[in-house]
N, CA and C atoms of all chains as a GROMACS GRO file, in nm:
protein
  657
    1ASP      N    1  24.040  18.832  29.734
    1ASP     CA    2  23.990  18.700  29.778
    1ASP      C    3  23.842  18.709  29.811
    2ALA      N    4  23.773  18.598  29.787
    2ALA     CA    5  23.630  18.595  29.813
    2ALA      C    6  23.605  18.604  29.962
    3ASP      N    7  23.493  18.670  29.997
    3ASP     CA    8  23.458  18.686  30.138
    3ASP      C    9  23.398  18.559  30.196
    4VAL      N   10  23.324  18.483  30.114
    4VAL     CA   11  23.261  18.360  30.157
    4VAL      C   12  23.309  18.250  30.063
    5THR      N   13  23.377  18.152  30.116
    5THR     CA   14  23.430  18.044  30.034
    5THR      C   15  23.369  17.912  30.075
    6GLN      N   16  23.354  17.825  29.977
    6GLN     CA   17  23.299  17.693  30.001
    6GLN      C   18  23.391  17.588  29.941
    7THR      N   19  23.411  17.480  30.015
    7THR     CA   20  23.490  17.369  29.963
    7THR      C   21  23.420  17.239  29.994
    8PRO      N   22  23.423  17.142  29.901
    8PRO     CA   23  23.470  17.156  29.765
    8PRO      C   24  23.372  17.231  29.678
    9ARG      N   25  23.406  17.264  29.557
    9ARG     CA   26  23.312  17.329  29.466
    9ARG      C   27  23.227  17.227  29.392
   10ASN      N   28  23.282  17.112  29.372
   10ASN     CA   29  23.209  17.002  29.309
   10ASN      C   30  23.246  16.872  29.380
   11ARG      N   31  23.145  16.785  29.396
   11ARG     CA   32  23.173  16.658  29.461
   11ARG      C   33  23.076  16.554  29.408
   12ILE      N   34  23.132  16.438  29.373
   12ILE     CA   35  23.048  16.324  29.336
   12ILE      C   36  23.073  16.218  29.441
   13THR      N   37  22.968  16.163  29.497
   13THR     CA   38  22.983  16.061  29.600
   13THR      C   39  22.880  15.952  29.580
   14LYS      N   40  22.897  15.842  29.652
   14LYS     CA   41  22.806  15.730  29.636
   14LYS      C   42  22.705  15.727  29.751
   15THR      N   43  22.594  15.666  29.723
   15THR     CA   44  22.488  15.647  29.824
   15THR      C   45  22.546  15.581  29.948
   16GLY      N   46  22.512  15.636  30.064
   16GLY     CA   47  22.557  15.580  30.191
   16GLY      C   48  22.684  15.640  30.246
   17LYS      N   49  22.755  15.715  30.167
   17LYS     CA   50  22.879  15.777  30.214
   17LYS      C   51  22.851  15.898  30.300
   18ARG      N   52  22.942  15.924  30.392
   18ARG     CA   53  22.935  16.047  30.472
   18ARG      C   54  23.016  16.153  30.400
   19ILE      N   55  22.960  16.272  30.395
   19ILE     CA   56  23.028  16.380  30.326
   19ILE      C   57  23.013  16.509  30.405
   20MET      N   58  23.118  16.592  30.400
   20MET     CA   59  23.113  16.721  30.468
   20MET      C   60  23.141  16.832  30.367
   21LEU      N   61  23.058  16.934  30.374
   21LEU     CA   62  23.079  17.055  30.294
   21LEU      C   63  23.119  17.166  30.390
   22GLU      N   64  23.220  17.243  30.350
   22GLU     CA   65  23.272  17.344  30.442
   22GLU      C   66  23.251  17.485  30.389
   23CYS      N   67  23.233  17.574  30.482
   23CYS     CA   68  23.212  17.715  30.448
   23CYS      C   69  23.297  17.800  30.541
   24SER      N   70  23.368  17.895  30.485
   24SER     CA   71  23.448  17.990  30.563
   24SER      C   72  23.417  18.131  30.517
   25GLN      N   73  23.423  18.225  30.612
   25GLN     CA   74  23.396  18.364  30.576
   25GLN      C   75  23.495  18.457  30.646
   26THR      N   76  23.527  18.562  30.574
   26THR     CA   77  23.618  18.664  30.627
   26THR      C   78  23.546  18.796  30.650
   27LYS      N   79  23.415  18.791  30.648
   27LYS     CA   80  23.336  18.914  30.662
   27LYS      C   81  23.316  18.953  30.808
   28GLY      N   82  23.348  18.862  30.900
   28GLY     CA   83  23.326  18.893  31.040
   28GLY      C   84  23.180  18.888  31.081
   29HIS      N   85  23.096  18.823  31.000
   29HIS     CA   86  22.954  18.817  31.030
   29HIS      C   87  22.925  18.711  31.136
   30ASP      N   88  22.822  18.738  31.217
   30ASP     CA   89  22.789  18.643  31.322
   30ASP      C   90  22.693  18.534  31.274
   31ARG      N   91  22.617  18.561  31.170
   31ARG     CA   92  22.516  18.466  31.125
   31ARG      C   93  22.564  18.390  31.002
   32MET      N   94  22.537  18.259  31.003
   32MET     CA   95  22.571  18.177  30.888
   32MET      C   96  22.457  18.081  30.857
   33TYR      N   97  22.443  18.046  30.729
   33TYR     CA   98  22.328  17.969  30.682
   33TYR      C   99  22.374  17.866  30.579
   34TRP      N  100  22.299  17.756  30.574
   34TRP     CA  101  22.315  17.660  30.465
   34TRP      C  102  22.182  17.643  30.392
   35TYR      N  103  22.187  17.652  30.259
   35TYR     CA  104  22.071  17.634  30.174
   35TYR      C  105  22.103  17.528  30.069
   36ARG      N  106  21.997  17.466  30.018
   36ARG     CA  107  22.014  17.388  29.897
   36ARG      C  108  21.926  17.445  29.789
   37GLN      N  109  21.975  17.435  29.665
   37GLN     CA  110  21.900  17.486  29.550
   37GLN      C  111  21.871  17.372  29.456
   38ASP      N  112  21.743  17.357  29.423
   38ASP     CA  113  21.699  17.260  29.325
   38ASP      C  114  21.626  17.336  29.215
   39PRO      N  115  21.639  17.292  29.091
   39PRO     CA  116  21.576  17.366  28.980
   39PRO      C  117  21.428  17.391  29.004
   40GLY      N  118  21.387  17.516  28.990
   40GLY     CA  119  21.246  17.553  29.004
   40GLY      C  120  21.196  17.564  29.147
   41LEU      N  121  21.280  17.529  29.244
   41LEU     CA  122  21.236  17.533  29.384
   41LEU      C  123  21.304  17.644  29.462
   42GLY      N  124  21.384  17.722  29.400
   42GLY     CA  125  21.452  17.828  29.472
   42GLY      C  126  21.550  17.772  29.572
   43LEU      N  127  21.574  17.848  29.677
   43LEU     CA  128  21.663  17.803  29.783
   43LEU      C  129  21.580  17.763  29.903
   44ARG      N  130  21.617  17.654  29.965
   44ARG     CA  131  21.548  17.610  30.086
   44ARG      C  132  21.651  17.601  30.198
   45LEU      N  133  21.611  17.652  30.313
   45LEU     CA  134  21.700  17.663  30.426
   45LEU      C  135  21.716  17.528  30.495
   46ILE      N  136  21.841  17.488  30.518
   46ILE     CA  137  21.869  17.360  30.583
   46ILE      C  138  21.895  17.381  30.732
   47TYR      N  139  21.993  17.463  30.764
   47TYR     CA  140  22.028  17.498  30.902
   47TYR      C  141  22.078  17.643  30.903
   48TYR      N  142  22.069  17.704  31.021
   48TYR     CA  143  22.127  17.835  31.037
   48TYR      C  144  22.181  17.851  31.178
   49SER      N  145  22.273  17.947  31.190
   49SER     CA  146  22.341  17.969  31.318
   49SER      C  147  22.359  18.118  31.337
   50PHE      N  148  22.314  18.171  31.452
   50PHE     CA  149  22.324  18.314  31.477
   50PHE      C  150  22.451  18.350  31.552
   51ASP      N  151  22.513  18.252  31.616
   51ASP     CA  152  22.648  18.270  31.669
   51ASP      C  153  22.706  18.133  31.696
   52VAL      N  154  22.826  18.129  31.752
   52VAL     CA  155  22.900  18.003  31.761
   52VAL      C  156  22.824  17.897  31.841
   53LYS      N  157  22.748  17.937  31.940
   53LYS     CA  158  22.681  17.838  32.024
   53LYS      C  159  22.534  17.818  31.987
   54ASP      N  160  22.497  17.869  31.873
   54ASP     CA  161  22.357  17.866  31.833
   54ASP      C  162  22.341  17.789  31.703
   55ILE      N  163  22.260  17.684  31.703
   55ILE     CA  164  22.231  17.604  31.584
   55ILE      C  165  22.079  17.586  31.576
   56ASN      N  166  22.024  17.610  31.458
   56ASN     CA  167  21.879  17.599  31.441
   56ASN      C  168  21.846  17.523  31.314
   57LYS      N  169  21.742  17.442  31.321
   57LYS     CA  170  21.697  17.370  31.202
   57LYS      C  171  21.619  17.464  31.111
   58GLY      N  172  21.638  17.442  30.981
   58GLY     CA  173  21.560  17.514  30.883
   58GLY      C  174  21.446  17.428  30.832
   59GLU      N  175  21.400  17.462  30.713
   59GLU     CA  176  21.284  17.396  30.655
   59GLU      C  177  21.309  17.248  30.625
   60ILE      N  178  21.433  17.213  30.584
   60ILE     CA  179  21.459  17.078  30.534
   60ILE      C  180  21.584  17.018  30.600
   61SER      N  181  21.587  17.008  30.732
   61SER     CA  182  21.707  16.964  30.803
   61SER      C  183  21.725  16.812  30.807
   62ASP      N  184  21.621  16.736  30.779
   62ASP     CA  185  21.632  16.590  30.788
   62ASP      C  186  21.741  16.537  30.695
   63GLY      N  187  21.830  16.453  30.751
   63GLY     CA  188  21.937  16.395  30.671
   63GLY      C  189  22.064  16.476  30.671
   64TYR      N  190  22.060  16.592  30.738
   64TYR     CA  191  22.176  16.682  30.744
   64TYR      C  192  22.209  16.713  30.890
   65SER      N  193  22.335  16.749  30.914
   65SER     CA  194  22.377  16.804  31.042
   65SER      C  195  22.479  16.913  31.015
   66VAL      N  196  22.500  16.998  31.114
   66VAL     CA  197  22.594  17.108  31.097
   66VAL      C  198  22.681  17.121  31.220
   67SER      N  199  22.792  17.195  31.199
   67SER     CA  200  22.882  17.227  31.308
   67SER      C  201  22.934  17.367  31.286
   68ARG      N  202  22.925  17.449  31.393
   68ARG     CA  203  22.980  17.585  31.384
   68ARG      C  204  23.109  17.586  31.466
   69GLN      N  205  23.217  17.559  31.397
   69GLN     CA  206  23.345  17.539  31.466
   69GLN      C  207  23.403  17.669  31.520
   70ALA      N  208  23.370  17.778  31.456
   70ALA     CA  209  23.420  17.910  31.493
   70ALA      C  210  23.326  18.011  31.428
   71GLN      N  211  23.343  18.137  31.462
   71GLN     CA  212  23.255  18.236  31.402
   71GLN      C  213  23.267  18.233  31.250
   72ALA      N  214  23.388  18.201  31.202
   72ALA     CA  215  23.412  18.209  31.059
   72ALA      C  216  23.385  18.079  30.984
   73LYS      N  217  23.351  17.971  31.054
   73LYS     CA  218  23.339  17.841  30.987
   73LYS      C  219  23.209  17.771  31.024
   74PHE      N  220  23.143  17.719  30.920
   74PHE     CA  221  23.014  17.652  30.939
   74PHE      C  222  23.012  17.537  30.840
   75SER      N  223  23.011  17.413  30.889
   75SER     CA  224  23.017  17.299  30.798
   75SER      C  225  22.886  17.223  30.798
   76LEU      N  226  22.856  17.164  30.686
   76LEU     CA  227  22.733  17.087  30.666
   76LEU      C  228  22.772  16.942  30.638
   77SER      N  229  22.710  16.848  30.708
   77SER     CA  230  22.740  16.707  30.688
   77SER      C  231  22.617  16.631  30.643
   78LEU      N  232  22.642  16.538  30.552
   78LEU     CA  233  22.540  16.441  30.514
   78LEU      C  234  22.590  16.308  30.570
   79GLU      N  235  22.521  16.258  30.670
   79GLU     CA  236  22.570  16.138  30.740
   79GLU      C  237  22.570  16.015  30.651
   80SER      N  238  22.467  16.002  30.570
   80SER     CA  239  22.456  15.889  30.479
   80SER      C  240  22.387  15.940  30.353
   81ALA      N  241  22.466  15.979  30.257
   81ALA     CA  242  22.413  16.049  30.140
   81ALA      C  243  22.316  15.961  30.061
   82ILE      N  244  22.212  16.025  30.008
   82ILE     CA  245  22.115  15.957  29.922
   82ILE      C  246  22.098  16.039  29.794
   83PRO      N  247  22.056  15.974  29.685
   83PRO     CA  248  22.049  16.044  29.556
   83PRO      C  249  21.964  16.171  29.557
   84ASN      N  250  21.857  16.177  29.636
   84ASN     CA  251  21.775  16.300  29.630
   84ASN      C  252  21.838  16.416  29.706
   85GLN      N  253  21.959  16.396  29.758
   85GLN     CA  254  22.036  16.506  29.812
   85GLN      C  255  22.128  16.567  29.706
   86THR      N  256  22.119  16.517  29.586
   86THR     CA  257  22.190  16.579  29.474
   86THR      C  258  22.132  16.718  29.452
   87ALA      N  259  22.216  16.820  29.462
   87ALA     CA  260  22.169  16.958  29.454
   87ALA      C  261  22.289  17.052  29.456
   88LEU      N  262  22.257  17.180  29.446
   88LEU     CA  263  22.358  17.285  29.461
   88LEU      C  264  22.342  17.340  29.602
   89TYR      N  265  22.450  17.343  29.678
   89TYR     CA  266  22.444  17.386  29.817
   89TYR      C  267  22.514  17.519  29.833
   90PHE      N  268  22.446  17.612  29.899
   90PHE     CA  269  22.501  17.745  29.921
   90PHE      C  270  22.513  17.774  30.070
   91CYS      N  271  22.625  17.833  30.104
   91CYS     CA  272  22.646  17.890  30.235
   91CYS      C  273  22.624  18.041  30.224
   92ALA      N  274  22.572  18.101  30.328
   92ALA     CA  275  22.553  18.246  30.328
   92ALA      C  276  22.585  18.299  30.466
   93THR      N  277  22.618  18.427  30.472
   93THR     CA  278  22.644  18.493  30.600
   93THR      C  279  22.559  18.617  30.611
   94GLY      N  280  22.546  18.666  30.732
   94GLY     CA  281  22.469  18.787  30.756
   94GLY      C  282  22.500  18.841  30.894
   95THR      N  283  22.440  18.955  30.923
   95THR     CA  284  22.461  19.017  31.054
   95THR      C  285  22.326  19.038  31.122
   96SER      N  286  22.332  19.057  31.250
   96SER     CA  287  22.209  19.078  31.326
   96SER      C  288  22.145  19.212  31.293
   97GLY      N  289  22.221  19.304  31.235
   97GLY     CA  290  22.167  19.436  31.205
   97GLY      C  291  22.100  19.447  31.070
   98SER      N  292  22.106  19.342  30.989
   98SER     CA  293  22.050  19.348  30.854
   98SER      C  294  22.005  19.210  30.812
   99TYR      N  295  21.902  19.205  30.732
   99TYR     CA  296  21.859  19.076  30.680
   99TYR      C  297  21.929  19.040  30.549
  100GLU      N  298  22.014  19.128  30.500
  100GLU     CA  299  22.087  19.096  30.376
  100GLU      C  300  22.181  18.980  30.402
  101GLN      N  301  22.192  18.892  30.304
  101GLN     CA  302  22.284  18.779  30.314
  101GLN      C  303  22.386  18.785  30.201
  102TYR      N  304  22.502  18.730  30.229
  102TYR     CA  305  22.612  18.724  30.133
  102TYR      C  306  22.640  18.576  30.106
  103PHE      N  307  22.634  18.540  29.980
  103PHE     CA  308  22.639  18.400  29.943
  103PHE      C  309  22.777  18.358  29.894
  104GLY      N  310  22.813  18.233  29.926
  104GLY     CA  311  22.930  18.172  29.866
  104GLY      C  312  22.900  18.128  29.725
  105PRO      N  313  22.999  18.073  29.655
  105PRO     CA  314  22.982  18.036  29.514
  105PRO      C  315  22.906  17.907  29.493
  106GLY      N  316  22.883  17.831  29.600
  106GLY     CA  317  22.807  17.708  29.587
  106GLY      C  318  22.894  17.584  29.574
  107THR      N  319  22.838  17.471  29.617
  107THR     CA  320  22.899  17.339  29.600
  107THR      C  321  22.799  17.252  29.526
  108ARG      N  322  22.843  17.201  29.414
  108ARG     CA  323  22.755  17.111  29.339
  108ARG      C  324  22.782  16.968  29.385
  109LEU      N  325  22.681  16.906  29.447
  109LEU     CA  326  22.694  16.771  29.501
  109LEU      C  327  22.609  16.675  29.419
  110THR      N  328  22.672  16.566  29.377
  110THR     CA  329  22.601  16.461  29.306
  110THR      C  330  22.616  16.331  29.385
  111VAL      N  331  22.502  16.270  29.417
  111VAL     CA  332  22.503  16.142  29.489
  111VAL      C  333  22.454  16.034  29.393
  112THR      N  334  22.540  15.937  29.366
  112THR     CA  335  22.503  15.833  29.268
  112THR      C  336  22.458  15.706  29.338
  113GLY      N  337  20.353  17.720  30.630
  113GLY     CA  338  20.470  17.805  30.627
  113GLY      C  339  20.462  17.908  30.517
  114GLU      N  340  20.563  17.990  30.511
  114GLU     CA  341  20.571  18.096  30.413
  114GLU      C  342  20.578  18.039  30.272
  115ASP      N  343  20.513  18.104  30.178
  115ASP     CA  344  20.514  18.062  30.040
  115ASP      C  345  20.544  18.182  29.953
  116VAL      N  346  20.642  18.168  29.865
  116VAL     CA  347  20.679  18.275  29.773
  116VAL      C  348  20.681  18.215  29.633
  117GLU      N  349  20.607  18.277  29.540
  117GLU     CA  350  20.594  18.219  29.407
  117GLU      C  351  20.633  18.317  29.298
  118GLN      N  352  20.696  18.261  29.195
  118GLN     CA  353  20.736  18.340  29.078
  118GLN      C  354  20.710  18.259  28.953
  119SER      N  355  20.695  18.329  28.842
  119SER     CA  356  20.691  18.258  28.715
  119SER      C  357  20.832  18.212  28.682
  120LEU      N  358  20.842  18.104  28.602
  120LEU     CA  359  20.971  18.040  28.582
  120LEU      C  360  21.059  18.109  28.478
  121PHE      N  361  20.996  18.173  28.380
  121PHE     CA  362  21.075  18.215  28.265
  121PHE      C  363  21.022  18.344  28.206
  122LEU      N  364  21.114  18.429  28.160
  122LEU     CA  365  21.077  18.553  28.090
  122LEU      C  366  21.179  18.579  27.981
  123SER      N  367  21.130  18.610  27.863
  123SER     CA  368  21.220  18.640  27.752
  123SER      C  369  21.186  18.779  27.698
  124VAL      N  370  21.287  18.864  27.683
  124VAL     CA  371  21.266  18.999  27.630
  124VAL      C  372  21.376  19.030  27.529
  125ARG      N  373  21.352  19.135  27.452
  125ARG     CA  374  21.455  19.181  27.357
  125ARG      C  375  21.539  19.290  27.422
  126GLU      N  376  21.663  19.295  27.385
  126GLU     CA  377  21.754  19.396  27.436
  126GLU      C  378  21.695  19.535  27.414
  127GLY      N  379  21.699  19.616  27.518
  127GLY     CA  380  21.645  19.751  27.510
  127GLY      C  381  21.503  19.764  27.563
  128ASP      N  382  21.431  19.652  27.567
  128ASP     CA  383  21.295  19.654  27.623
  128ASP      C  384  21.302  19.655  27.775
  129SER      N  385  21.186  19.677  27.837
  129SER     CA  386  21.177  19.665  27.983
  129SER      C  387  21.137  19.523  28.019
  130SER      N  388  21.188  19.478  28.132
  130SER     CA  389  21.152  19.346  28.185
  130SER      C  390  21.076  19.367  28.314
  131VAL      N  391  20.972  19.289  28.335
  131VAL     CA  392  20.900  19.294  28.462
  131VAL      C  393  20.890  19.152  28.517
  132ILE      N  394  20.947  19.132  28.633
  132ILE     CA  395  20.946  19.002  28.699
  132ILE      C  396  20.855  19.014  28.821
  133ASN      N  397  20.762  18.921  28.832
  133ASN     CA  398  20.661  18.928  28.937
  133ASN      C  399  20.679  18.821  29.044
  134CYS      N  400  20.628  18.852  29.161
  134CYS     CA  401  20.643  18.763  29.276
  134CYS      C  402  20.523  18.782  29.368
  135THR      N  403  20.469  18.673  29.419
  135THR     CA  404  20.365  18.683  29.521
  135THR      C  405  20.412  18.611  29.646
  136TYR      N  406  20.367  18.659  29.762
  136TYR     CA  407  20.412  18.602  29.888
  136TYR      C  408  20.295  18.594  29.983
  137THR      N  409  20.313  18.518  30.092
  137THR     CA  410  20.200  18.498  30.184
  137THR      C  411  20.223  18.560  30.321
  138ASP      N  412  20.348  18.582  30.360
  138ASP     CA  413  20.377  18.634  30.495
  138ASP      C  414  20.371  18.786  30.493
  139SER      N  415  20.277  18.844  30.565
  139SER     CA  416  20.262  18.989  30.562
  139SER      C  417  20.342  19.059  30.672
  140SER      N  418  20.420  18.983  30.750
  140SER     CA  419  20.488  19.045  30.864
  140SER      C  420  20.633  19.083  30.835
  141SER      N  421  20.680  19.058  30.714
  141SER     CA  422  20.821  19.083  30.685
  141SER      C  423  20.852  19.232  30.684
  142THR      N  424  20.969  19.264  30.733
  142THR     CA  425  21.013  19.402  30.732
  142THR      C  426  21.072  19.441  30.597
  143TYR      N  427  21.140  19.346  30.536
  143TYR     CA  428  21.202  19.370  30.407
  143TYR      C  429  21.159  19.264  30.306
  144LEU      N  430  21.162  19.303  30.179
  144LEU     CA  431  21.150  19.207  30.070
  144LEU      C  432  21.266  19.233  29.976
  145TYR      N  433  21.318  19.125  29.919
  145TYR     CA  434  21.445  19.135  29.847
  145TYR      C  435  21.434  19.082  29.705
  146TRP      N  436  21.522  19.132  29.621
  146TRP     CA  437  21.547  19.070  29.491
  146TRP      C  438  21.695  19.034  29.482
  147TYR      N  439  21.720  18.907  29.450
  147TYR     CA  440  21.855  18.858  29.431
  147TYR      C  441  21.873  18.817  29.285
  148LYS      N  442  21.997  18.827  29.239
  148LYS     CA  443  22.032  18.788  29.102
  148LYS      C  444  22.135  18.676  29.109
  149GLN      N  445  22.114  18.573  29.027
  149GLN     CA  446  22.210  18.464  29.020
  149GLN      C  447  22.255  18.447  28.876
  150GLU      N  448  22.382  18.474  28.852
  150GLU     CA  449  22.439  18.453  28.720
  150GLU      C  450  22.488  18.308  28.710
  151PRO      N  451  22.504  18.257  28.589
  151PRO     CA  452  22.543  18.117  28.571
  151PRO      C  453  22.670  18.081  28.649
  152GLY      N  454  22.662  17.973  28.724
  152GLY     CA  455  22.779  17.925  28.798
  152GLY      C  456  22.817  18.006  28.919
  153ALA      N  457  22.731  18.095  28.960
  153ALA     CA  458  22.765  18.182  29.072
  153ALA      C  459  22.659  18.173  29.182
  154GLY      N  460  22.694  18.227  29.297
  154GLY     CA  461  22.598  18.237  29.405
  154GLY      C  462  22.503  18.354  29.382
  155LEU      N  463  22.419  18.378  29.478
  155LEU     CA  464  22.322  18.487  29.467
  155LEU      C  465  22.384  18.618  29.514
  156GLN      N  466  22.346  18.723  29.446
  156GLN     CA  467  22.389  18.857  29.488
  156GLN      C  468  22.266  18.944  29.509
  157LEU      N  469  22.267  19.017  29.618
  157LEU     CA  470  22.155  19.107  29.644
  157LEU      C  471  22.151  19.216  29.538
  158LEU      N  472  22.034  19.230  29.476
  158LEU     CA  473  22.016  19.331  29.372
  158LEU      C  474  21.956  19.458  29.431
  159THR      N  475  21.850  19.441  29.505
  159THR     CA  476  21.784  19.553  29.569
  159THR      C  477  21.688  19.499  29.673
  160TYR      N  478  21.637  19.588  29.756
  160TYR     CA  479  21.539  19.547  29.855
  160TYR      C  480  21.443  19.663  29.877
  161ILE      N  481  21.331  19.634  29.942
  161ILE     CA  482  21.234  19.738  29.973
  161ILE      C  483  21.181  19.716  30.113
  162PHE      N  484  21.164  19.823  30.186
  162PHE     CA  485  21.101  19.815  30.317
  162PHE      C  486  20.951  19.789  30.297
  163SER      N  487  20.894  19.718  30.389
  163SER     CA  488  20.754  19.682  30.375
  163SER      C  489  20.660  19.802  30.387
  164ASN      N  490  20.710  19.914  30.438
  164ASN     CA  491  20.623  20.033  30.448
  164ASN      C  492  20.637  20.125  30.326
  165MET      N  493  20.707  20.076  30.224
  165MET     CA  494  20.721  20.153  30.099
  165MET      C  495  20.637  20.089  29.989
  166ASP      N  496  20.597  20.171  29.893
  166ASP     CA  497  20.525  20.120  29.776
  166ASP      C  498  20.616  20.103  29.656
  167MET      N  499  20.721  20.185  29.651
  167MET     CA  500  20.808  20.184  29.535
  167MET      C  501  20.948  20.223  29.575
  168LYS      N  502  21.043  20.163  29.505
  168LYS     CA  503  21.182  20.204  29.523
  168LYS      C  504  21.249  20.201  29.387
  169GLN      N  505  21.321  20.308  29.356
  169GLN     CA  506  21.391  20.313  29.227
  169GLN      C  507  21.540  20.321  29.251
  170ASP      N  508  21.614  20.242  29.176
  170ASP     CA  509  21.759  20.239  29.189
  170ASP      C  510  21.816  20.222  29.049
  171GLN      N  511  21.850  20.335  28.987
  171GLN     CA  512  21.902  20.338  28.849
  171GLN      C  513  21.803  20.269  28.756
  172ARG      N  514  21.840  20.158  28.692
  172ARG     CA  515  21.748  20.094  28.597
  172ARG      C  516  21.644  20.006  28.664
  173LEU      N  517  21.654  19.990  28.794
  173LEU     CA  518  21.566  19.899  28.866
  173LEU      C  519  21.455  19.976  28.937
  174THR      N  520  21.332  19.924  28.925
  174THR     CA  521  21.218  19.978  28.999
  174THR      C  522  21.149  19.863  29.067
  175VAL      N  523  21.133  19.873  29.198
  175VAL     CA  524  21.061  19.771  29.274
  175VAL      C  525  20.927  19.829  29.314
  176LEU      N  526  20.821  19.755  29.288
  176LEU     CA  527  20.687  19.794  29.328
  176LEU      C  528  20.635  19.692  29.428
  177LEU      N  529  20.574  19.742  29.534
  177LEU     CA  530  20.519  19.655  29.637
  177LEU      C  531  20.372  19.688  29.657
  178ASN      N  532  20.287  19.590  29.640
  178ASN     CA  533  20.145  19.602  29.667
  178ASN      C  534  20.114  19.513  29.787
  179LYS      N  535  20.109  19.576  29.903
  179LYS     CA  536  20.093  19.498  30.026
  179LYS      C  537  19.955  19.433  30.034
  180LYS      N  538  19.858  19.501  29.981
  180LYS     CA  539  19.720  19.448  29.989
  180LYS      C  540  19.712  19.315  29.914
  181ASP      N  541  19.773  19.310  29.796
  181ASP     CA  542  19.769  19.189  29.714
  181ASP      C  543  19.889  19.099  29.740
  182LYS      N  544  19.980  19.141  29.827
  182LYS     CA  545  20.103  19.066  29.856
  182LYS      C  546  20.176  19.034  29.726
  183HIS      N  547  20.200  19.139  29.650
  183HIS     CA  548  20.261  19.126  29.519
  183HIS      C  549  20.380  19.219  29.510
  184LEU      N  550  20.491  19.164  29.464
  184LEU     CA  551  20.616  19.237  29.449
  184LEU      C  552  20.660  19.224  29.305
  185SER      N  553  20.709  19.332  29.248
  185SER     CA  554  20.760  19.323  29.111
  185SER      C  555  20.893  19.396  29.098
  186LEU      N  556  20.971  19.350  29.002
  186LEU     CA  557  21.100  19.411  28.969
  186LEU      C  558  21.096  19.449  28.823
  187ARG      N  559  21.113  19.577  28.795
  187ARG     CA  560  21.118  19.623  28.657
  187ARG      C  561  21.262  19.663  28.626
  188ILE      N  562  21.312  19.610  28.515
  188ILE     CA  563  21.446  19.645  28.468
  188ILE      C  564  21.427  19.724  28.339
  189ALA      N  565  21.465  19.850  28.342
  189ALA     CA  566  21.453  19.934  28.223
  189ALA      C  567  21.572  19.910  28.130
  190ASP      N  568  21.549  19.926  28.000
  190ASP     CA  569  21.657  19.914  27.901
  190ASP      C  570  21.739  19.786  27.926
  191THR      N  571  21.669  19.674  27.924
  191THR     CA  572  21.732  19.546  27.958
  191THR      C  573  21.847  19.514  27.863
  192GLN      N  574  21.958  19.470  27.919
  192GLN     CA  575  22.077  19.437  27.843
  192GLN      C  576  22.104  19.288  27.849
  193THR      N  577  22.187  19.239  27.757
  193THR     CA  578  22.218  19.095  27.757
  193THR      C  579  22.285  19.053  27.887
  194GLY      N  580  22.358  19.145  27.950
  194GLY     CA  581  22.420  19.115  28.077
  194GLY      C  582  22.322  19.099  28.192
  195ASP      N  583  22.197  19.133  28.167
  195ASP     CA  584  22.093  19.112  28.269
  195ASP      C  585  22.040  18.970  28.268
  196SER      N  586  22.079  18.892  28.168
  196SER     CA  587  22.034  18.753  28.162
  196SER      C  588  22.084  18.678  28.285
  197ALA      N  589  21.992  18.622  28.361
  197ALA     CA  590  22.026  18.557  28.488
  197ALA      C  591  21.897  18.499  28.545
  198ILE      N  592  21.908  18.439  28.662
  198ILE     CA  593  21.790  18.397  28.737
  198ILE      C  594  21.768  18.498  28.848
  199TYR      N  595  21.645  18.544  28.862
  199TYR     CA  596  21.611  18.644  28.963
  199TYR      C  597  21.520  18.580  29.067
  200PHE      N  598  21.558  18.600  29.193
  200PHE     CA  599  21.482  18.543  29.303
  200PHE      C  600  21.424  18.655  29.389
  201CYS      N  601  21.296  18.645  29.421
  201CYS     CA  602  21.245  18.731  29.527
  201CYS      C  603  21.255  18.652  29.656
  202ALA      N  604  21.267  18.725  29.766
  202ALA     CA  605  21.281  18.662  29.896
  202ALA      C  606  21.206  18.744  30.000
  203ASP      N  607  21.144  18.676  30.091
  203ASP     CA  608  21.059  18.740  30.189
  203ASP      C  609  21.085  18.681  30.326
  204GLY      N  610  21.070  18.762  30.430
  204GLY     CA  611  21.073  18.706  30.563
  204GLY      C  612  21.209  18.714  30.629
  205ASN      N  613  21.208  18.704  30.756
  205ASN     CA  614  21.331  18.715  30.833
  205ASN      C  615  21.432  18.608  30.798
  206MET      N  616  21.385  18.492  30.758
  206MET     CA  617  21.477  18.383  30.723
  206MET      C  618  21.491  18.369  30.572
  207LEU      N  619  21.452  18.473  30.501
  207LEU     CA  620  21.468  18.475  30.356
  207LEU      C  621  21.410  18.351  30.290
  208THR      N  622  21.280  18.341  30.289
  208THR     CA  623  21.213  18.239  30.210
  208THR      C  624  21.217  18.282  30.065
  209PHE      N  625  21.270  18.196  29.980
  209PHE     CA  626  21.292  18.233  29.840
  209PHE      C  627  21.182  18.178  29.750
  210GLY      N  628  21.152  18.254  29.647
  210GLY     CA  629  21.072  18.202  29.538
  210GLY      C  630  21.156  18.107  29.455
  211GLY      N  631  21.093  18.042  29.358
  211GLY     CA  632  21.163  17.943  29.278
  211GLY      C  633  21.257  18.001  29.174
  212GLY      N  634  21.251  18.133  29.156
  212GLY     CA  635  21.341  18.196  29.060
  212GLY      C  636  21.278  18.213  28.924
  213THR      N  637  21.304  18.325  28.860
  213THR     CA  638  21.259  18.353  28.723
  213THR      C  639  21.383  18.366  28.636
  214ARG      N  640  21.390  18.283  28.535
  214ARG     CA  641  21.504  18.291  28.443
  214ARG      C  642  21.474  18.395  28.337
  215LEU      N  643  21.553  18.500  28.335
  215LEU     CA  644  21.538  18.607  28.236
  215LEU      C  645  21.636  18.585  28.123
  216MET      N  646  21.582  18.578  28.002
  216MET     CA  647  21.666  18.565  27.882
  216MET      C  648  21.649  18.691  27.799
  217VAL      N  649  21.760  18.754  27.768
  217VAL     CA  650  21.757  18.878  27.690
  217VAL      C  651  21.815  18.849  27.552
  218LYS      N  652  21.733  18.870  27.450
  218LYS     CA  653  21.775  18.842  27.313
  218LYS      C  654  21.830  18.968  27.248
  219PRO      N  655  21.944  18.957  27.177
  219PRO     CA  656  22.001  19.076  27.116
  219PRO      C  657  21.916  19.127  26.998
   0.00000   0.00000   0.00000
């Protein structure tokens, strides 16, 4: 089984809808991250969490919110989706002892 | 903020060496990383280098770091078709990523 899972893997939604992307990990890592990937722009950090009670904004947090429900779960919400949020979204995990991150398979989100 | 830049595309023939380049602006990072993304998949760590090193070799991979010029490169020896992917360099504690270099290996 995969160590970092994301659900759904693909989602098409309409402008103005609320949507939640979920991430779960079995690695026992304390740190979790959400990134979005756009062609030619690499990955940009949306939010990150170093433990259950810690939430931090990344480079592009506007229009997004997160919830760290447990050490193993970190969800990303789009309160009112807009077309320029169409992208590939990745969850990643890590530990305080290393900067290496472990990525989930990604969620492809399309906002029409 | 931190800026990490890469060229977008590289095409090589199978068996040749590939060199993917990256420039960065933050000189305080402890580590610099190379990640590989295959089609339809997430990123996987390929290799990394400590900022106090100039070179690191790991089988077919050689990472060169020029701290003065803030330049990082990844050399893949004897490139194979299975090496076709997008390669990302990443810098900084929060892993600021470059835009990715798409490597195409022609048989």
